[in-house]
N, C-alpha and C positions, 0 to 999 in steps of 0.2 A: 809938512809934506807927508803924504800917506804912502810911501813906497817901502818895499822890502829890499833889504840888501841881499847880495848873493850869499853871504854866510847864513843868514836866516833861512833862505830857501833851501840851502844844502842841508842844514840841520833838520828842517821839517821833512825833507825827503828821506833822510837817514832814519828818522823816527818812524815814518810810514813804512819804509822797507823792512825794518825789524819787526814791526807789528804784523805786516802782511806775511812775512816769512813764517812767523809762529803760527798764524792762522792756517796757512797752507800746509805746514807740517802736521797739524792736527787732522786735517782732511785726509792726508796720505795715510796716517796711522789708523784712522777710522776705516778707510777702505781695506787695509790689510786685516783688520779685526773682523770685518764683515766677511771677507774671503775665508779666513780660518773658521769662522762660525759656520759658514756654508759647508765646508769640508767635514766638520765635526757632525753636523746634522746628517750629511750623506752617510757618514760612517755609522751613526746610530741607526739610521734606517736600514743599512746593510746588515747590521747585527740583528735587528728585529726580524728581517727576512730570513736570516740563517736560523734563528731560533724557531721561527714558524715552520721552516722546512724540517727541522729536527724534532718537532713536536710529534710527528708520526712514529718516531722511534722510542718514545718515552715509555710506552706501555710495558709494564713489568713482565707480562707474559711473553714478550718478544726479546727479552734480554739475552737469552741463550741462542737466539737465531744468529747465524754467522753473517747474514746480510744486513743486520742492524748496525747502523753507523755508531751507535753508542755502546756496542758490545766490546769490552776490553779483554785482551788475553789475560787469563789468570784472575779475572774479576777485579783487577786493580784499576788505576786511573789510566787514561789514554789521551793522546793528542791527535786530532785530525785536521787536515787542511780542507778548506772549502773554496770552491771556485764560483764566484758570482757570474751570472750571464754576461757575455761580452757587451750586450746592449744595455747594461745596468746604467741608469741615468745618474751620473755623478756630478753633472754640471760642468766641471772643467777637468781635463785629464790630469791624473796624478797616479803615481806608482803605488798601488796598494796591495795588501795581502790579508787574508782572513784565515783564522784557525779557531778551533774550539777544543776545550778540554772537558772530559767527562770523568767525574770522580764519584765513586760510590759513597753514600752517606747513610748511616743507620740512625733512624729516628724512631724511638720507642721500639715497636715490634716490626716496623716496616723498613725495608731497604729502599732507598731512593737514590737518585743520581743528581749531582749538581753539575750543570753544564754552564761553562763560561766561554764567551765568544770574545776574541781579541781581533781588532782591526788595526792594521798598521798602514800608514801612508806617509809619503814624503811631501812636506809642505813646499809649495812653489815659493821662490824668492820674490 
């Protein structure tokens, strides 16, 4: 006789359920990873946009100008906040903030400024 008993069918069902659950969990984890990568890419693009906007203030002849965003009181380092446009395409809404730090650096005979941009955001659950 070529029949299956109820025990055999239940065992096969349990094995399939465990395998399917593992496969489904890997798809959920991959989706979260892609979402985080999308947010990181948006943050990198935002930092590039900020650095591009600050490029106009890098010229050494404008360092003493009070309207220069990279001019720091006393010639030291300074921290500034940056507001991206409200319509900046971030893909999905997330609470973010951006700031930059300007630090004077002496290289040989020239004085330069190192500008660092920090982007912070809250990851959605």
